[in-house]
C-alpha positions as CSV (number, residue, x, y, z in Angstrom):
1,M,40.3,133.7,193.3
2,R,43.9,134.7,194.0
3,E,42.8,138.3,194.6
4,H,40.4,137.0,197.3
5,L,43.3,135.1,199.1
6,K,45.8,138.0,198.6
7,H,45.2,139.3,202.1
8,L,46.1,135.9,203.7
9,E,49.6,136.0,202.2
10,P,52.2,137.7,204.5
11,S,53.7,140.8,203.1
12,P,57.5,141.0,203.1
13,G,57.7,143.8,205.7
14,S,55.2,142.4,208.1
15,Q,57.4,140.0,210.1
16,P,55.9,139.6,213.6
17,T,58.4,140.4,216.3
18,A,59.0,138.4,219.5
19,G,57.3,141.3,221.3
20,S,54.1,140.9,219.3
21,V,54.1,137.2,219.9
22,L,54.7,137.7,223.6
23,R,52.2,140.5,223.9
24,T,49.4,138.6,222.1
25,G,50.1,135.6,224.3
26,I,49.9,137.6,227.5
27,Y,46.7,139.4,226.5
28,C,45.1,136.1,225.4
29,G,46.1,134.4,228.6
30,A,44.9,137.3,230.8
31,F,41.5,137.3,229.0
32,L,41.2,133.6,229.2
33,V,41.9,133.8,233.0
34,L,39.3,136.5,233.4
35,A,36.7,134.5,231.4
36,M,37.5,131.4,233.5
37,L,37.1,133.3,236.7
38,G,33.9,134.9,235.6
39,A,32.5,131.6,234.6
40,L,33.5,129.9,237.8
41,V,32.1,132.7,239.9
42,A,28.8,132.8,238.0
43,A,28.4,129.0,238.2
44,D,29.5,128.6,241.8
45,R,28.7,131.8,243.7
46,I,25.6,133.2,242.1
47,P,22.7,130.7,242.8
48,S,20.1,132.9,241.0
49,L,21.7,132.0,237.7
50,E,21.2,128.2,238.3
51,K,17.9,128.2,236.5
52,Y,19.7,129.6,233.4
53,A,22.6,127.2,233.6
54,F,22.4,126.1,230.0
55,E,22.4,129.7,228.7
56,R,25.1,130.7,231.2
57,N,27.3,127.9,230.2
58,A,26.7,128.5,226.5
59,A,27.7,132.1,226.8
60,C,30.8,131.2,228.8
61,Y,31.9,128.6,226.3
62,T,31.3,130.9,223.4
63,L,33.4,133.7,225.0
64,F,36.1,131.2,225.9
65,V,36.3,129.8,222.3
66,L,36.4,133.3,220.8
67,L,39.2,134.3,223.2
68,M,41.1,131.1,222.3
69,L,40.9,132.1,218.6
70,A,42.8,135.4,219.1
71,P,46.3,134.1,218.6
72,V,45.1,131.8,215.8
73,L,43.6,134.6,213.9
74,R,46.4,137.1,214.7
75,F,49.1,134.8,213.3
76,L,47.1,132.8,210.8
77,T,49.9,132.7,208.2
78,R,52.7,132.2,210.7
79,P,52.2,128.8,212.4
80,I,55.3,129.0,214.6
81,Q,54.4,132.4,216.0
82,M,50.8,131.2,216.3
83,F,51.7,128.2,218.4
84,A,54.2,130.2,220.6
85,S,51.7,132.9,221.3
86,A,48.9,130.5,222.0
87,M,51.0,128.4,224.3
88,I,52.0,131.5,226.3
89,G,48.4,132.3,226.9
90,W,47.4,128.7,227.5
91,L,50.2,128.3,230.1
92,M,48.9,131.3,231.9
93,F,45.4,129.9,231.8
94,A,46.5,126.5,233.1
95,A,48.5,128.0,235.9
96,A,45.4,130.2,236.9
97,Y,43.2,127.1,236.6
98,D,45.5,125.2,239.0
99,L,45.4,128.1,241.5
100,A,41.6,128.3,241.1
101,G,41.4,124.7,242.3
102,F,42.6,125.9,245.7
103,Y,39.7,128.3,246.0
104,F,36.9,126.3,244.3
105,R,36.4,123.0,246.0
106,D,36.1,119.9,243.9
107,L,36.9,121.8,240.7
108,F,39.3,119.1,239.4
109,Q,36.9,116.3,240.2
110,V,34.0,118.0,238.4
111,L,35.9,119.3,235.4
112,R,39.4,118.2,234.6
113,T,42.9,118.4,236.1
114,P,45.2,121.3,235.2
115,L,47.5,118.8,233.3
116,Q,44.5,117.6,231.2
117,A,43.6,121.2,230.4
118,L,47.1,122.0,229.4
119,V,47.4,118.9,227.2
120,E,44.0,119.6,225.6
121,G,44.9,123.2,224.8
122,T,48.3,122.1,223.4
123,V,46.6,119.6,221.1
124,V,44.0,122.2,219.9
125,Y,46.6,124.9,219.2
126,G,49.0,122.3,217.7
127,F,46.2,121.3,215.3
128,F,45.6,124.9,214.3
129,A,49.3,125.5,213.7
130,V,49.7,122.4,211.6
131,A,46.5,123.2,209.6
132,S,47.9,126.7,209.0
133,W,51.2,125.3,207.8
134,V,49.6,122.7,205.5
135,C,47.2,125.3,204.0
136,G,50.2,127.6,203.5
137,M,52.1,124.8,201.7
138,L,49.0,124.1,199.5
139,L,48.7,127.7,198.5
140,H,52.4,127.9,197.8
141,A,52.1,124.7,195.6
142,R,49.3,126.3,193.7
143,K,51.4,129.4,192.9
144,H,54.6,127.6,192.0
145,P,55.0,124.6,189.7
146,V,55.9,121.3,191.4
147,A,57.5,119.8,188.4
148,P,61.3,120.0,188.2
149,G,62.7,122.5,185.8
150,R,64.7,121.6,182.8
151,N,68.4,122.2,182.5
152,A,69.6,125.4,180.8
153,A,70.5,123.7,177.5
154,A,67.0,122.2,177.2
155,R,65.4,125.5,178.0
156,E,67.5,127.3,175.4
157,A,66.6,124.6,172.7
158,A,62.9,124.8,173.6
159,R,62.9,128.6,173.2
160,H,64.5,128.4,169.7
161,N,62.2,125.7,168.5
162,R,59.1,127.9,168.9
């Protein structure tokens, strides 16, 4: 089973840089903004899609969730980098959502306010970061004994008694 989980463990030379965190966050935010704008335009400005509202909304939600998972999957074993990257993208999304409220009337009354969206995204990404950290601690505890080691004299005596 350890061979199966080997790819989840970070290799010593694969430290993510601040550039990779920033780059992932910016790309994630840009794609979230594009997905949001596409969903808003499809829902508000294309009346022929109204009869397919359920399918249209399901496709938009699926795309949005997949885009939200990008920083989570990119930094799965690095919870701090995961949260930082995700929050960069989510802040970009929340800012664009706030600006979209100027163009799309009653957006905040129908859906949620930008602050609510920001808080919801922070909670979701915080949950993923904490879950990643806890899973990392559990995997580390499985590999290394939790029991305290004996002192040197007791180890030496135990080795000679065998």
